[in-house]
DODO-6693 format. One line per field, with one value per residue: residue in one letter; chain; residue number from 1; x, y, z of N, C-alpha, C in turn. Coordinates in steps of 0.05 Angstrom, whole numbers. Example, Ala and Ser with C-alpha at 12.3 -4.5 7.8 and 13.67 -1.06 7.14 Angstrom:
BEGIN
code = A, S
unit = A, A
pos = 1, 2
n_px = 264, 257
n_py = -114, -45
n_pz = 156, 142
ca_px = 246, 273
ca_py = -90, -21
ca_pz = 156, 143
c_px = 264, 258
c_py = -66, 1
c_pz = 156, 157
END
This chain:
BEGIN
code = M, S, S, L, T, A, Q, V, A, Q, Y, L, H, D, L, E, V, E, R, G, L, S, P, N, T, V, T, A, Y, G, L, D, L, Q, K, F, V, T, F, V, T, A, E, G, L, T, T, W, P, T, K, A, S, D, I, N, A, F, I, S, R, Q, Q, I, K, A, S, S, T, S, R, L, I, S, S, L, R, K, F, Y, Q, W, L, A, R, Q, N, I, E, K, L, N, P, M, L, E, I, D, A, P, K, R, T, V, S, A, P, V, V, L, S, I, A, E, L, N, R, L, L, V, Q, P, D, L, S, R, P, M, G, V, R, D, R, A, I, L, E, T, M, I, A, T, G, M, R, V, T, E, V, I, T, L, P, V, T, N, L, Y, P, Q, L, Q, L, V, K, V, A, A, P, R, Q, P, E, R, L, I, P, I, S, Q, S, A, L, T, W, L, E, R, Y, Q, K, D, V, R, T, P, K, L, V, Q, L, K, Q, A, K, S, I, L, F, L, N, N, R, G, S, G, M, S, R, Q, A, I, W, Q, R, L, K, Y, Y, C, D, Q, A, N, I, H, Q, D, V, T, P, N, T, L, R, H, S, F, A, H, H, L, L, D, R, G, A, N, L, Q, V, V, R, A, I, L, G, G, S, D, P, I, N, S, Q, L, T, A, T, L, S, P, Q, Q, V, L, E, V, Y, R, Q, F, Q, P, Q, I, A, G, D
unit = A, A, A, A, A, A, A, A, A, A, A, A, A, A, A, A, A, A, A, A, A, A, A, A, A, A, A, A, A, A, A, A, A, A, A, A, A, A, A, A, A, A, A, A, A, A, A, A, A, A, A, A, A, A, A, A, A, A, A, A, A, A, A, A, A, A, A, A, A, A, A, A, A, A, A, A, A, A, A, A, A, A, A, A, A, A, A, A, A, A, A, A, A, A, A, A, A, A, A, A, A, A, A, A, A, A, A, A, A, A, A, A, A, A, A, A, A, A, A, A, A, A, A, A, A, A, A, A, A, A, A, A, A, A, A, A, A, A, A, A, A, A, A, A, A, A, A, A, A, A, A, A, A, A, A, A, A, A, A, A, A, A, A, A, A, A, A, A, A, A, A, A, A, A, A, A, A, A, A, A, A, A, A, A, A, A, A, A, A, A, A, A, A, A, A, A, A, A, A, A, A, A, A, A, A, A, A, A, A, A, A, A, A, A, A, A, A, A, A, A, A, A, A, A, A, A, A, A, A, A, A, A, A, A, A, A, A, A, A, A, A, A, A, A, A, A, A, A, A, A, A, A, A, A, A, A, A, A, A, A, A, A, A, A, A, A, A, A, A, A, A, A, A, A, A, A, A, A, A, A, A, A, A, A, A, A, A, A, A, A, A, A, A, A, A, A, A, A, A
pos = 1, 2, 3, 4, 5, 6, 7, 8, 9, 10, 11, 12, 13, 14, 15, 16, 17, 18, 19, 20, 21, 22, 23, 24, 25, 26, 27, 28, 29, 30, 31, 32, 33, 34, 35, 36, 37, 38, 39, 40, 41, 42, 43, 44, 45, 46, 47, 48, 49, 50, 51, 52, 53, 54, 55, 56, 57, 58, 59, 60, 61, 62, 63, 64, 65, 66, 67, 68, 69, 70, 71, 72, 73, 74, 75, 76, 77, 78, 79, 80, 81, 82, 83, 84, 85, 86, 87, 88, 89, 90, 91, 92, 93, 94, 95, 96, 97, 98, 99, 100, 101, 102, 103, 104, 105, 106, 107, 108, 109, 110, 111, 112, 113, 114, 115, 116, 117, 118, 119, 120, 121, 122, 123, 124, 125, 126, 127, 128, 129, 130, 131, 132, 133, 134, 135, 136, 137, 138, 139, 140, 141, 142, 143, 144, 145, 146, 147, 148, 149, 150, 151, 152, 153, 154, 155, 156, 157, 158, 159, 160, 161, 162, 163, 164, 165, 166, 167, 168, 169, 170, 171, 172, 173, 174, 175, 176, 177, 178, 179, 180, 181, 182, 183, 184, 185, 186, 187, 188, 189, 190, 191, 192, 193, 194, 195, 196, 197, 198, 199, 200, 201, 202, 203, 204, 205, 206, 207, 208, 209, 210, 211, 212, 213, 214, 215, 216, 217, 218, 219, 220, 221, 222, 223, 224, 225, 226, 227, 228, 229, 230, 231, 232, 233, 234, 235, 236, 237, 238, 239, 240, 241, 242, 243, 244, 245, 246, 247, 248, 249, 250, 251, 252, 253, 254, 255, 256, 257, 258, 259, 260, 261, 262, 263, 264, 265, 266, 267, 268, 269, 270, 271, 272, 273, 274, 275, 276, 277, 278, 279, 280, 281, 282, 283, 284, 285, 286, 287, 288, 289, 290, 291, 292, 293, 294, 295, 296, 297, 298, 299
n_px = 2112, 2147, 2129, 2170, 2196, 2146, 2137, 2186, 2177, 2127, 2140, 2185, 2144, 2123, 2161, 2165, 2116, 2087, 2131, 2155, 2205, 2265, 2263, 2313, 2334, 2297, 2308, 2359, 2358, 2317, 2352, 2394, 2366, 2337, 2382, 2389, 2334, 2349, 2399, 2377, 2327, 2368, 2391, 2351, 2303, 2248, 2225, 2247, 2308, 2327, 2373, 2431, 2487, 2469, 2457, 2510, 2532, 2512, 2526, 2586, 2597, 2581, 2631, 2652, 2670, 2681, 2648, 2600, 2586, 2568, 2520, 2495, 2482, 2452, 2407, 2379, 2375, 2337, 2286, 2285, 2256, 2221, 2195, 2180, 2142, 2105, 2084, 2103, 2153, 2184, 2227, 2292, 2349, 2386, 2398, 2441, 2485, 2538, 2561, 2610, 2677, 2679, 2740, 2769, 2806, 2866, 2864, 2883, 2942, 2979, 3054, 3098, 3126, 3093, 3050, 3082, 3086, 3041, 3014, 3044, 3025, 2977, 2977, 3003, 2996, 2950, 2890, 2853, 2878, 2916, 2871, 2861, 2914, 2913, 2873, 2885, 2929, 2902, 2871, 2908, 2938, 2902, 2870, 2811, 2736, 2712, 2664, 2667, 2706, 2685, 2645, 2665, 2668, 2696, 2705, 2722, 2766, 2832, 2883, 2922, 2926, 2939, 2892, 2835, 2762, 2717, 2652, 2618, 2554, 2509, 2552, 2596, 2617, 2693, 2754, 2820, 2884, 2921, 2972, 3033, 3045, 2995, 2966, 2993, 2986, 2924, 2925, 2947, 2906, 2868, 2881, 2892, 2854, 2808, 2777, 2735, 2706, 2696, 2664, 2602, 2556, 2504, 2500, 2538, 2579, 2602, 2627, 2690, 2716, 2716, 2679, 2704, 2652, 2650, 2613, 2593, 2635, 2626, 2626, 2641, 2671, 2713, 2738, 2738, 2786, 2824, 2829, 2854, 2898, 2934, 2931, 2965, 3020, 3033, 3005, 2980, 2949, 2879, 2850, 2815, 2778, 2783, 2825, 2867, 2855, 2855, 2914, 2934, 2924, 2954, 3003, 3011, 3006, 3049, 3091, 3091, 3048, 2994, 2947, 2884, 2888, 2895, 2848, 2814, 2819, 2803, 2747, 2704, 2663, 2677, 2678, 2732, 2759, 2750, 2793, 2840, 2869, 2889, 2926, 2972, 3039, 3054, 3092, 3073, 3023, 3032, 3059, 3020, 2982, 3009, 3018, 2958, 2938, 2901, 2932, 2937, 2944, 2944, 2943
n_py = 1802, 1865, 1933, 1955, 1906, 1886, 1921, 1920, 1860, 1877, 1912, 1873, 1833, 1864, 1877, 1825, 1815, 1856, 1877, 1835, 1812, 1763, 1706, 1695, 1746, 1779, 1754, 1770, 1825, 1822, 1798, 1834, 1883, 1863, 1855, 1913, 1920, 1896, 1934, 1979, 1968, 1955, 2003, 2025, 2055, 2071, 2077, 2092, 2111, 2176, 2205, 2222, 2208, 2158, 2117, 2124, 2099, 2045, 2022, 2016, 1987, 1946, 1910, 1897, 1882, 1933, 1926, 1896, 1930, 1967, 1942, 1937, 1990, 2004, 1975, 1990, 2043, 2038, 2019, 2060, 2094, 2067, 2072, 2127, 2132, 2108, 2136, 2125, 2144, 2209, 2235, 2224, 2193, 2173, 2198, 2230, 2196, 2165, 2113, 2067, 2082, 2035, 1993, 1966, 1910, 1878, 1834, 1764, 1733, 1683, 1665, 1642, 1610, 1580, 1567, 1527, 1493, 1474, 1442, 1396, 1374, 1333, 1263, 1218, 1171, 1154, 1148, 1197, 1230, 1238, 1264, 1309, 1335, 1350, 1377, 1420, 1446, 1452, 1497, 1544, 1552, 1574, 1604, 1592, 1602, 1566, 1543, 1532, 1502, 1451, 1442, 1434, 1407, 1344, 1352, 1401, 1414, 1422, 1401, 1404, 1451, 1485, 1501, 1518, 1517, 1560, 1562, 1600, 1613, 1658, 1682, 1701, 1651, 1634, 1632, 1611, 1603, 1551, 1517, 1468, 1437, 1431, 1405, 1361, 1336, 1332, 1297, 1253, 1241, 1230, 1182, 1151, 1150, 1173, 1134, 1081, 1053, 1087, 1125, 1123, 1151, 1177, 1230, 1246, 1241, 1269, 1309, 1333, 1332, 1282, 1253, 1194, 1165, 1168, 1215, 1281, 1336, 1376, 1450, 1459, 1403, 1421, 1463, 1441, 1407, 1439, 1471, 1431, 1410, 1466, 1465, 1423, 1444, 1482, 1533, 1586, 1625, 1655, 1615, 1610, 1585, 1628, 1650, 1627, 1646, 1699, 1700, 1672, 1723, 1759, 1745, 1735, 1793, 1812, 1787, 1824, 1819, 1843, 1887, 1881, 1830, 1799, 1808, 1787, 1729, 1723, 1726, 1775, 1804, 1794, 1800, 1800, 1827, 1879, 1886, 1883, 1924, 1941, 1908, 1922, 1960, 2024, 2034, 1991, 2008, 2057, 2039, 2009, 2051, 2084, 2045, 2052, 2099, 2148, 2171, 2234, 2294, 2363, 2426
n_pz = 319, 304, 282, 249, 224, 200, 162, 130, 119, 80, 43, 20, -3, -38, -75, -98, -118, -143, -171, -195, -175, -175, -136, -103, -111, -77, -31, -19, -19, 33, 72, 86, 99, 143, 174, 183, 208, 262, 274, 286, 322, 364, 377, 393, 379, 347, 296, 230, 226, 206, 200, 169, 190, 227, 188, 172, 215, 218, 172, 178, 218, 198, 172, 114, 55, 1, -48, -31, 7, -23, -51, -3, 8, -34, -28, 20, -1, -39, -8, 23, -9, -23, 31, 22, -16, 5, 44, 94, 114, 110, 104, 75, 89, 60, 16, 30, 27, 0, -44, -40, -77, -124, -135, -192, -192, -219, -265, -255, -273, -299, -293, -341, -321, -279, -319, -339, -299, -282, -334, -331, -291, -292, -286, -333, -338, -338, -369, -364, -346, -390, -424, -394, -399, -457, -451, -420, -450, -491, -470, -453, -507, -538, -511, -501, -488, -427, -430, -495, -498, -473, -501, -558, -626, -655, -711, -716, -709, -751, -750, -799, -816, -770, -739, -705, -702, -672, -641, -606, -562, -598, -621, -680, -716, -715, -734, -706, -686, -662, -625, -645, -602, -570, -612, -608, -565, -564, -607, -589, -546, -570, -597, -562, -517, -525, -550, -597, -552, -506, -532, -515, -512, -561, -570, -550, -582, -623, -594, -576, -522, -471, -405, -361, -364, -419, -440, -446, -420, -360, -340, -286, -279, -302, -276, -224, -242, -260, -210, -174, -202, -199, -146, -138, -166, -133, -140, -112, -125, -140, -184, -245, -305, -332, -318, -342, -400, -390, -387, -429, -467, -442, -445, -505, -524, -489, -520, -560, -591, -642, -618, -634, -665, -624, -594, -628, -635, -584, -580, -610, -579, -525, -459, -435, -467, -459, -418, -429, -445, -397, -383, -412, -420, -414, -457, -492, -506, -531, -575, -597, -608, -644, -684, -702, -701, -750, -801, -812, -847, -841, -884
ca_px = 2123, 2152, 2123, 2193, 2193, 2126, 2144, 2201, 2158, 2108, 2164, 2193, 2121, 2115, 2181, 2162, 2093, 2087, 2155, 2168, 2239, 2264, 2265, 2343, 2342, 2292, 2319, 2383, 2350, 2311, 2380, 2409, 2346, 2337, 2404, 2384, 2320, 2367, 2408, 2353, 2328, 2390, 2392, 2329, 2292, 2224, 2216, 2268, 2326, 2331, 2397, 2458, 2503, 2459, 2463, 2538, 2547, 2501, 2549, 2611, 2595, 2588, 2655, 2648, 2682, 2672, 2623, 2587, 2579, 2549, 2496, 2477, 2475, 2428, 2387, 2372, 2370, 2311, 2277, 2276, 2244, 2190, 2184, 2171, 2116, 2085, 2077, 2113, 2177, 2183, 2257, 2306, 2380, 2401, 2406, 2465, 2502, 2549, 2567, 2640, 2688, 2700, 2766, 2779, 2824, 2879, 2863, 2903, 2957, 2997, 3072, 3107, 3140, 3076, 3035, 3086, 3083, 3011, 3019, 3063, 3014, 2963, 2982, 2992, 2993, 2922, 2875, 2835, 2913, 2925, 2855, 2868, 2936, 2906, 2855, 2897, 2945, 2883, 2867, 2930, 2946, 2879, 2848, 2786, 2729, 2716, 2639, 2680, 2724, 2668, 2631, 2682, 2670, 2720, 2712, 2726, 2799, 2843, 2914, 2942, 2929, 2946, 2870, 2810, 2736, 2707, 2629, 2604, 2533, 2508, 2570, 2605, 2645, 2717, 2778, 2839, 2914, 2929, 2997, 3033, 3041, 2973, 2956, 3002, 2966, 2899, 2929, 2953, 2890, 2842, 2887, 2899, 2836, 2778, 2767, 2701, 2694, 2692, 2644, 2585, 2523, 2499, 2492, 2567, 2589, 2617, 2651, 2721, 2729, 2696, 2694, 2709, 2636, 2627, 2591, 2605, 2648, 2613, 2638, 2643, 2690, 2740, 2746, 2755, 2810, 2844, 2839, 2865, 2924, 2940, 2945, 2993, 3038, 3041, 3002, 2965, 2927, 2860, 2858, 2790, 2782, 2783, 2855, 2881, 2848, 2876, 2944, 2939, 2926, 2971, 3031, 3009, 3015, 3076, 3114, 3088, 3023, 2973, 2924, 2866, 2886, 2891, 2814, 2794, 2821, 2783, 2717, 2697, 2644, 2685, 2686, 2759, 2772, 2756, 2809, 2863, 2889, 2906, 2953, 2988, 3054, 3058, 3104, 3063, 3002, 3045, 3063, 2995, 2973, 3025, 3008, 2930, 2928, 2905, 2956, 2922, 2961, 2928, 2949
ca_py = 1817, 1903, 1950, 1954, 1881, 1881, 1944, 1904, 1842, 1879, 1916, 1850, 1826, 1881, 1866, 1799, 1805, 1877, 1880, 1813, 1805, 1736, 1703, 1705, 1780, 1794, 1741, 1786, 1846, 1821, 1797, 1869, 1899, 1847, 1867, 1936, 1924, 1894, 1953, 2000, 1958, 1956, 2030, 2031, 2067, 2054, 2086, 2086, 2135, 2200, 2215, 2203, 2199, 2132, 2101, 2111, 2080, 2017, 2013, 2015, 1965, 1912, 1911, 1885, 1892, 1953, 1910, 1886, 1956, 1981, 1929, 1945, 2020, 2010, 1965, 2016, 2067, 2034, 2015, 2087, 2108, 2062, 2088, 2154, 2127, 2089, 2159, 2120, 2168, 2227, 2238, 2200, 2200, 2153, 2224, 2245, 2170, 2160, 2085, 2069, 2078, 2005, 1989, 1945, 1893, 1865, 1800, 1737, 1726, 1667, 1677, 1621, 1581, 1573, 1551, 1505, 1473, 1466, 1434, 1373, 1356, 1307, 1238, 1216, 1141, 1143, 1159, 1215, 1247, 1249, 1281, 1335, 1348, 1354, 1405, 1448, 1451, 1475, 1525, 1557, 1555, 1585, 1622, 1590, 1601, 1540, 1531, 1528, 1480, 1421, 1436, 1433, 1387, 1337, 1357, 1434, 1412, 1425, 1399, 1415, 1482, 1488, 1516, 1504, 1534, 1561, 1578, 1612, 1624, 1686, 1698, 1687, 1629, 1644, 1608, 1611, 1590, 1530, 1506, 1446, 1423, 1421, 1387, 1335, 1324, 1321, 1277, 1218, 1237, 1222, 1156, 1131, 1158, 1175, 1101, 1080, 1042, 1112, 1144, 1106, 1160, 1185, 1255, 1258, 1226, 1297, 1322, 1329, 1321, 1264, 1246, 1171, 1150, 1175, 1233, 1315, 1349, 1402, 1464, 1444, 1394, 1427, 1487, 1423, 1391, 1462, 1473, 1412, 1415, 1486, 1456, 1402, 1461, 1503, 1561, 1591, 1651, 1644, 1614, 1598, 1583, 1658, 1663, 1623, 1660, 1725, 1691, 1674, 1745, 1777, 1735, 1742, 1821, 1823, 1790, 1840, 1816, 1859, 1880, 1866, 1805, 1779, 1809, 1773, 1708, 1710, 1734, 1805, 1817, 1782, 1821, 1809, 1848, 1911, 1893, 1882, 1947, 1937, 1885, 1927, 1974, 2045, 2028, 1978, 2021, 2077, 2022, 2001, 2080, 2092, 2027, 2051, 2119, 2155, 2190, 2255, 2317, 2384, 2436
ca_pz = 296, 308, 257, 226, 214, 190, 141, 113, 103, 63, 20, 6, -12, -62, -90, -116, -125, -156, -189, -206, -178, -165, -102, -94, -105, -60, -3, -13, 0, 55, 91, 86, 114, 167, 194, 188, 234, 288, 287, 285, 348, 381, 384, 416, 356, 336, 276, 214, 220, 188, 205, 151, 209, 239, 163, 166, 236, 213, 144, 185, 235, 176, 162, 93, 29, -16, -65, -7, 22, -49, -57, 23, 16, -54, -9, 42, -17, -49, 10, 38, -33, -13, 51, 21, -32, 26, 69, 128, 124, 79, 102, 67, 96, 39, -9, 36, 30, -28, -51, -43, -105, -128, -142, -209, -194, -241, -269, -249, -302, -294, -308, -361, -311, -268, -334, -351, -279, -286, -361, -325, -268, -300, -284, -357, -334, -328, -389, -359, -344, -416, -425, -379, -412, -476, -447, -412, -474, -519, -466, -456, -527, -555, -498, -507, -466, -422, -447, -520, -498, -462, -528, -581, -634, -665, -742, -713, -711, -776, -755, -818, -814, -740, -737, -690, -708, -644, -642, -588, -570, -599, -633, -701, -713, -717, -738, -688, -689, -637, -622, -647, -581, -565, -625, -611, -539, -581, -629, -571, -535, -595, -611, -547, -500, -539, -566, -591, -532, -487, -539, -511, -515, -578, -565, -546, -607, -641, -577, -568, -494, -458, -390, -360, -381, -455, -445, -449, -388, -347, -333, -265, -277, -319, -261, -207, -246, -256, -182, -165, -215, -184, -112, -137, -176, -111, -149, -87, -138, -145, -215, -257, -324, -341, -314, -373, -424, -383, -381, -459, -477, -429, -457, -534, -522, -478, -537, -581, -616, -648, -603, -649, -673, -595, -585, -653, -625, -557, -590, -612, -554, -508, -429, -424, -485, -448, -397, -444, -443, -365, -387, -430, -404, -429, -487, -511, -508, -546, -596, -612, -611, -664, -701, -711, -709, -775, -810, -826, -853, -848, -898
c_px = 2121, 2139, 2148, 2190, 2167, 2125, 2158, 2189, 2141, 2128, 2170, 2169, 2116, 2141, 2174, 2134, 2088, 2111, 2162, 2196, 2239, 2270, 2293, 2342, 2323, 2295, 2344, 2377, 2336, 2329, 2391, 2390, 2340, 2360, 2397, 2356, 2335, 2385, 2392, 2338, 2341, 2394, 2368, 2305, 2266, 2210, 2250, 2285, 2327, 2351, 2424, 2475, 2487, 2465, 2488, 2550, 2538, 2523, 2573, 2613, 2591, 2606, 2656, 2664, 2670, 2646, 2601, 2568, 2559, 2526, 2479, 2463, 2450, 2411, 2369, 2359, 2338, 2286, 2268, 2260, 2217, 2176, 2163, 2139, 2096, 2073, 2081, 2140, 2185, 2215, 2270, 2336, 2388, 2414, 2429, 2484, 2509, 2556, 2601, 2651, 2691, 2722, 2768, 2806, 2843, 2871, 2887, 2922, 2981, 3029, 3076, 3113, 3117, 3053, 3057, 3090, 3057, 3014, 3032, 3051, 2995, 2977, 2977, 2995, 2965, 2909, 2860, 2860, 2918, 2900, 2867, 2893, 2924, 2889, 2869, 2919, 2927, 2878, 2886, 2935, 2927, 2867, 2821, 2764, 2720, 2688, 2645, 2694, 2704, 2653, 2642, 2678, 2687, 2725, 2714, 2758, 2809, 2879, 2930, 2953, 2932, 2916, 2846, 2783, 2720, 2677, 2619, 2578, 2531, 2532, 2572, 2623, 2673, 2740, 2801, 2862, 2914, 2950, 3006, 3034, 3018, 2957, 2969, 2985, 2948, 2897, 2926, 2920, 2864, 2846, 2885, 2872, 2816, 2775, 2736, 2684, 2683, 2674, 2619, 2555, 2528, 2501, 2530, 2590, 2610, 2629, 2668, 2720, 2706, 2706, 2695, 2684, 2624, 2615, 2608, 2616, 2633, 2631, 2654, 2666, 2716, 2751, 2755, 2778, 2833, 2849, 2858, 2902, 2945, 2954, 2972, 3018, 3043, 3032, 2977, 2950, 2902, 2845, 2827, 2806, 2791, 2811, 2876, 2874, 2867, 2901, 2951, 2940, 2949, 3000, 3033, 3025, 3041, 3100, 3110, 3066, 3014, 2949, 2895, 2867, 2883, 2853, 2800, 2800, 2804, 2748, 2714, 2692, 2655, 2689, 2711, 2770, 2777, 2771, 2828, 2882, 2906, 2924, 2973, 3007, 3045, 3071, 3090, 3038, 3011, 3051, 3042, 2981, 2983, 3021, 2978, 2921, 2929, 2922, 2946, 2938, 2947, 2948, 2972
c_py = 1857, 1911, 1953, 1927, 1879, 1901, 1924, 1881, 1851, 1891, 1899, 1836, 1844, 1878, 1847, 1797, 1836, 1888, 1862, 1803, 1773, 1735, 1702, 1734, 1792, 1777, 1758, 1814, 1843, 1811, 1823, 1886, 1883, 1852, 1900, 1935, 1917, 1916, 1976, 1995, 1963, 1985, 2037, 2049, 2053, 2063, 2087, 2113, 2152, 2216, 2201, 2190, 2165, 2111, 2095, 2095, 2051, 2004, 2005, 1994, 1938, 1900, 1886, 1905, 1918, 1944, 1904, 1918, 1977, 1967, 1941, 1981, 2023, 1992, 1980, 2044, 2062, 2031, 2042, 2106, 2098, 2070, 2115, 2149, 2115, 2107, 2144, 2140, 2179, 2232, 2218, 2208, 2183, 2181, 2230, 2223, 2166, 2129, 2095, 2073, 2048, 2009, 1968, 1934, 1884, 1832, 1786, 1733, 1706, 1665, 1645, 1603, 1564, 1556, 1524, 1488, 1471, 1441, 1403, 1364, 1333, 1286, 1221, 1180, 1133, 1161, 1184, 1242, 1261, 1267, 1304, 1352, 1362, 1382, 1425, 1459, 1470, 1499, 1545, 1558, 1569, 1611, 1619, 1596, 1567, 1525, 1521, 1505, 1452, 1427, 1433, 1409, 1367, 1348, 1394, 1435, 1407, 1431, 1411, 1437, 1494, 1507, 1509, 1520, 1535, 1579, 1584, 1623, 1658, 1699, 1685, 1671, 1645, 1618, 1618, 1587, 1569, 1520, 1480, 1429, 1414, 1409, 1360, 1320, 1316, 1299, 1243, 1221, 1222, 1193, 1137, 1123, 1155, 1152, 1108, 1066, 1065, 1123, 1124, 1122, 1174, 1211, 1267, 1246, 1241, 1315, 1316, 1315, 1307, 1258, 1212, 1152, 1156, 1195, 1261, 1322, 1364, 1420, 1466, 1426, 1400, 1448, 1462, 1416, 1412, 1467, 1454, 1415, 1437, 1483, 1445, 1420, 1479, 1528, 1567, 1618, 1631, 1647, 1595, 1592, 1609, 1663, 1653, 1632, 1689, 1723, 1692, 1704, 1755, 1764, 1745, 1779, 1825, 1812, 1809, 1841, 1836, 1856, 1871, 1845, 1788, 1789, 1792, 1749, 1700, 1714, 1763, 1818, 1810, 1806, 1824, 1829, 1873, 1910, 1892, 1898, 1952, 1930, 1902, 1956, 1991, 2048, 2013, 1998, 2044, 2063, 2021, 2027, 2090, 2075, 2037, 2078, 2131, 2173, 2216, 2284, 2339, 2404, 2458
c_pz = 302, 280, 236, 213, 191, 168, 122, 96, 72, 36, 5, -10, -48, -87, -107, -127, -146, -173, -202, -205, -170, -141, -95, -88, -84, -34, -5, 2, 22, 76, 101, 104, 137, 186, 200, 212, 261, 299, 294, 323, 367, 389, 397, 397, 347, 309, 256, 212, 200, 188, 184, 175, 225, 220, 170, 185, 227, 191, 156, 199, 224, 181, 139, 69, 11, -40, -51, -2, 0, -48, -25, 18, -26, -44, 7, 17, -29, -33, 23, 13, -36, 6, 45, 5, -15, 48, 92, 133, 100, 76, 99, 68, 73, 14, -1, 35, 3, -21, -43, -69, -108, -148, -161, -207, -216, -239, -262, -272, -296, -305, -332, -349, -288, -295, -338, -327, -281, -306, -353, -299, -273, -295, -319, -363, -339, -354, -387, -355, -371, -432, -420, -394, -434, -472, -434, -434, -490, -505, -469, -479, -545, -541, -501, -490, -452, -434, -486, -517, -494, -487, -563, -594, -651, -696, -731, -714, -739, -765, -776, -830, -792, -728, -717, -699, -685, -651, -621, -586, -574, -612, -658, -701, -719, -718, -723, -687, -661, -646, -626, -624, -571, -581, -627, -586, -546, -596, -603, -551, -546, -595, -584, -520, -507, -561, -573, -573, -509, -505, -542, -523, -543, -585, -557, -570, -624, -626, -577, -541, -478, -429, -389, -362, -406, -455, -440, -420, -381, -347, -302, -264, -289, -294, -230, -214, -248, -223, -167, -175, -204, -158, -116, -154, -160, -124, -125, -99, -141, -179, -220, -289, -343, -340, -337, -396, -424, -392, -415, -477, -468, -441, -487, -533, -508, -500, -563, -611, -622, -633, -613, -651, -643, -585, -599, -645, -603, -568, -587, -589, -523, -479, -430, -441, -475, -419, -406, -437, -416, -369, -397, -416, -425, -450, -501, -520, -529, -571, -614, -619, -639, -694, -720, -712, -740, -775, -827, -824, -860, -869, -891
END
């Protein structure tokens, strides 16, 4: 084992034992540093590079995206700090290396036409197809999180009021509106699919959406069904359950909905709330500003 490899091994050991980092985190650091060792060795060096130009040469050869580059730079920065504390290498070239600016990509939003194509994909001749149609209708009509959907109790539906009660972990309960179309499909699902015969497991009796074994559904199952139906509908974007939440919020705002109301429907501290302003046109931002700007008049 070379001295460089031995130093990396000691560093990783310190991360795990002294700092208590998780095995996955330590493994990620190890993969980055192993690439660095390979580069340093190929360059014929027996000590760690101390020139920023050498570090930049290493980074440029990785051909990775900006987010991965930022992680790589972070790994090297922490490693060189450790080298200094161990009196192995006092010169720190990472002081001259800046992480790339991370660009925030706009969230994927499905058009109304795409949402309509998605809704008609489930095979309604099959019981689970009716269930899937009810799930898609519910997610598109309410913007609920996938976790909220799979844990939704039957008793949290209020069809007469067109409301559904949602309770997310560590979040206050909230009542949100649901469309008549979604309620119609939920009624059909409960009448024709969610029969006493299907409700087999005691712990699942209160859960609205069940799999074909009568137990609750998983997040992965929803994700897989959504991917399948997107493929069937020729929707080639990277669609996740969060895409339906983004689309729900976007289309409400696009039709003039109050920004604060949309945020309340999604849940007060939801991360998507911090991205909603990006979905607004300048005119919509101005309208929201005018609506909520305090009317203060001086003398």
